[in-house]
N, C-alpha and C positions, 0 to 999 in steps of 0.2 A: 504493500500500500504506500502510495506517495504521501509524504508530508505536505499538507496543504497550507498555503499562506493564510487562509481564512480561519484555520483551526483555533488559534489563540484569540482571534477577534470574536468568534462565536462563543467561546467559553467565557470571555469577559462580559459579553452582552447578556448571557444567561445569569450572570451574577448581579446585574444591575437593573434588569427589566423583567416583569412578569411574563411577557410574551415576546418571543423572538421569531421573526419570519426570515427563513433562509430560502431565497429564491434564485432561480437560474434555469438555464435550458435543461432539457432532458439529457441524462447520461453524462452530466458533468461531475458526478460523484457525491451529490447531496445525501442520498440515502446511505451510501457507504460510510460517509463521515458521521452521520447521525447514529448509525447502529453501533458505533464505538462508544457512545455515551451510555452511562449506566442509568437508563430509564425506560419506561414502557414505550411501546412503539405500535402505532396503528397506521395503516395505509388505505387510502380511499380508492385504490384500484380494486380493493376487496368490495364486491357488490353488497355483501351483508353489512359491512361497516358504513358504506355510503347510504344505503337505504335507511338504516337506523338514524343516522345523522340528519337526513332529509326530513324524516317524519317528525322527529322531536329533537331539535338541535340542543335545547336547554337540558332536557333529560339525558341525552347522549353524553354531553360534556360532564354533567354531574356524576354520571356513573363511572367515569374513567378514573383509573388510579393516576396519581400525580407524583412526580412530574411525568409529562407525557409528550411524545413526539407524534404529531399528526402529519403524515406524508401525503403529498399530492392534494393540498388543500383547495386548489383551483377547481377541483371536481365538485366540491360542496362548499362554496363560499358562504352559504347561509349559516354554516356552523360558527362563523365569526361572532354572530350575535350571542350564541351560547358561551363562547369564550369571554366576551366582554362582561356578561352578567356574572360569570364565575370569578373574574378578576376583581370586579367591583365589590363582590361579596367577601372575598378573601384575597388580598393582594400579597402574593408571595413571589419573590423573584425566581425566575427559572422554571415556573410551573408548566408553561406551554412553549414548545418548540414546533413551529409550523414550517413546512416546506412546500414549495410549489414550483412547477415548471412553467408557470405563467405569472405575470404580475397581477396577483389576485386583488390587490388594492385598487386597481384600475378597472376591475370587472363590474359590469352593471348589476350583477346579482350580489355583490359584496356591499351590503347596506351600511356597514359600520367599518370605519378605518382604524378603530382601536386607538384613536389619537391619545397620546399621553400614556399609553399602556404598552406600546410596541416599539421594538427596534427592528428595522429591516436591514438585512445584509444580502448583498448579491454574491453568488458564487459563480465563477467562470470556469470554462474548460481549463485544463492544465496550462500554466505558463511554462516557458522553457526553463525558468529558474526552478520551478517545482520538479520538472522532469529530470533536471540535473542536480537534484538534492541541495538546492540553495533557496528554499522557500522563504528564508528570513531576509534575503536580499531584495530590496525594493528600489528600483531605478529612480522613481519620482522623489523618494526621500533622499537618495544619494545626490541627485541633481540640485535640489533646493538646500541640502545641508552641506555637502562637500564640494559641489560643483563638478566639472568635468574630471578633475583629478581623482575623484572617487570611483569613476568607471574603470572597469578592467576588461580589456579585450582578451579573449581566450583563444587557445589554439584549436580551431575547428575549420574544416575545409569548406570552401564555398559550396561544393556539391552537397555536403551534409546540411548546410543551412537551407539550401533549396529543398532537400528532402524533408526537413522539419516543417517547412512552409506547406508542402503538399500534404503532410500528415495532419496538421492542425493540432488541436489540443484535447480532443475527446479521449479519455483514458482507454476505452475499449479498442480504439483504432491502433493504439500503440502496442497492443498484444498480437496484432495480425502482421505476418511477414509478407504475404503474397499480394501482388497487385490486384488479382481477381478477388481475393478475400476482402481487401479494403473497399473495392468497388461495391461488392455485395453488401458490406456493412453500411456504407453511405446510402445506398439505395434503400435499404431497410429502414435506416434512420429517418429518411425523408418520408417514406410511405407510412411507416408505423407511428412515429412520434410526432413529426411536424403536422401531418394531417390530423392526427388524433387531438393534439393540443389546440389546433386552430378551431376545431369543433367545440372544444371546451370554453373558449373565450368569446365566441361570437357566432352569429348566424352565418352559415356557409351553405348556400343553396347549390353551388356548382363546383364540386371539388376538382373537376378537370380544368375549369377555367382558372382556379386558384393555382394548380400545379403549373399550368402554362405560364401564368404570371410569375411564379416563383423562379422558373427557368429563365424568363426574360430579364429579370432584375439582376441576376448573377453577373453578367458581363458589365453591368453598370456600377458595380462596386467601385468606390472612389470618385464617382461622378456626382454632379449636381442633380437634385431631384427635378425632373420635368414631368409633371403629371399628365400634361397634354400629350407629350410624346409617348409616355407609357401607355396611356389609354388607346392611342392610335395603334401602337404595335401589338397590344394584347387584345384589341377589339372589345374593350371594356369601358364603362363610363368612368369619368374622373371621380365620382362619388365612390364607386366600387374600388378604384385604385387606392383612394384615401383609406378606405376600410381595410383593405388587404395589408397596406403598409402598417397601419395601426396594430393589426392583429399580429403581424410578424415581429413588431417591436415588443409586444406583450409576451411573446414566447421566446424572446431573446435570440432571434435568428438574424435580425438586422439592427443597425443603429442609424439614426438620422442625426448627423453631427451639425450642431448649430454654428452659424457664422460668427466670427469675431467682429466686434464693433467697438470703436472708441472715437475720440476726437482727432485721431490721426488723419482721417479722411472721411468725407461724406459720400464717397463713391463706392461703398462696399456692396458686393452682391449679397442679397438677403436670403437666398435659397440655402436650404440644408444640403449636406452631402450624404449620400447613401453608402453605407458600409455593410458588407456581410460580416457577421460576428466571428466566424471561424474560417481561417484560410484553407483548411482542409475541405470543408464543404464547398467553398468557392472554387477550388481547383477541381474537385470532383464534377461539379456542374458544368465546368468548361472542358472536361475530358482530359485534364492534365494529370498524368499518373506517375511520371518519372521526372528526375531532374533534367534530363535532356529535353523532355516535352516542355518543361517550364522555360528552359533557356531559349528554345525556338518559338515560344508562344508570343503572339502580339499582346498578350495580357500579362506578360512577365512583370512589368512595372506595377500594375494594379495588384498582382498577387503579393508582391513584396510589401506594398503599401498597406494592403489589407492585413497582412501578418503583423506589421509594426503597429497599426492601429489597435489590433486585438491585444497585443502585448501591453501597449500603453494603457489601455482600458483596464486591464487586470491590475497593473501596478497602481493606477490611480484609485481603484476601488479599495485596495488593501493598504494604502499608504497612510501615514500619520499626517502628511501634508495635505491640507485642504485646498487642492489645486483644481482648476477647471480646464477642459480641453475644447478647442474650437478649430474651425478651418478659416482661412483668410483668402479672400479673393476680391479684387476690385473690378470695376467696369472696364478698365484698360488692360485686364488680363494679367495683372500682377498677382501671383498666387503663391501661397505658402501652405504646405499640406496640413500642418498642425501648429496651433498656438496653445501652449500650456502656461497658464497664468495663476499666480498667487499674489494678491495685492499688486505692488508696482513692479514685481519681477516677472519676466516673461522669457520662456524658451521658445524660439521660433524654429520649427523643425521641418526639414525637407527630407524626402526619401528618394534614394537612387539605387537602382538594382545593379549598377555596374561595379566592377572591382577596382576601378580607378576613379579619381575625382579631380576636378579642375575648379579654379576660382569662379568660373561662370556659373557653377551650381549654386552659388551664394547670392546671385544678383538680386533676387527679390527680397532676400533677407537683408542685404545691404541697404536697399531702398527703404525697407521698413525701419531699420535701425536709424537711418538718417532722418526720418520723419517723426520719430517718437522721442519723447523726453524720458521715457521709462528705461529701466535696466533690462536690456534685451541681449540674451546670449543666443547666437545662431548655431544650429546643429544640422549637419547633413549626414544622415545614416547611409552607409554604403557597404558594398560587399568586400572591401579590402581588409587589411590586417592591422593597420596602425591608426592610433588617434593622432591627427595632424592639425596644426593650427593654421587658419587662413584669415586671422583677424589682425587687428592693430592695437595700439595702446588704448584706444577709446572703446572700440567695439570688439567683443570676443566672438570668434567664429571658429568652429571645429568640424572636421570630418571625423565621424565616429563609426567604427565597424559594427555591423549587425551582430557580431559575436558577443557584444556586451549584454545582449538579452539572454545569453545561454549560461 
């Protein structure tokens, strides 16, 4: 079993809150983590448990031994009312651990958000740090605490990095050695879990239309959302597109990254960027199965960017640093892949899939630094081996190997 970065966070949350919600996509390891805790466990995949909770949520909760883990809570969000009543009657920290593979607090059937009674924690697929037994290392905390000097490039080949991007972070996929076996698993994941969870979170009248849409958005990872174009390509209405995107966010399959805005310029693009949440799913949907496939793919850059976004999202979720992530793009097409900000300190991040780097890769970062009065450190992640300085005495800029994520 992998040591998970969220483990200590979860244990601390249970000490200070009567209800903890551990949410995240199917198969990221939520149930495995919870089963290691010394408490009762019920799962709403069990039809008997689900029926009992639906008929009498209050009575069901009262009858349970405490502390209790209730798994797949999105199947019976009505039970939250019973949890609320139990907490209000007897407030004891750590009594309820809820897990869900959909954002249950955004579901229409979840009538009570348990405000003031609940801590929500998101669990992601495995990060490369977790896979390599370094779950305690957090890149965001290192950057804001120690700066670039705290990052360590490790000895890993470029082909191994590309293979890691193709695998993604779902624990089960890392147990499979063959290309065919991995393809079978990804196909099963999409048909079994994605389709099932979509039905749990909203009305889905045409599953074939949804799957068609799901395949259409995959090549658009890293791109600006254009609902009109998506509607035309999928032969669906913009209202349906909005609904599908919302549901895919709720089951942690995509992210819509908000644009950065400040007084640097009034000419920002206001559209969000779409990202697949796992580079393995992204590569599977595009038919990329080997490192050579990825090297020769027109989507190589997008795959690397999707991977870095996924890794950054994991580190942001688990970090002590309360930082936010955005994308940056202006009307005159000056674009920076990611802006990570805490207060007046900003890291402007570009992603390059190449193994070499030139100063030109920093041109939009340089423009951004020149326009802003904030402390901005420029980073270009690339496929090389060494951390290199491309800055000057005033503005710091570095090329940083992708291997720092491993």
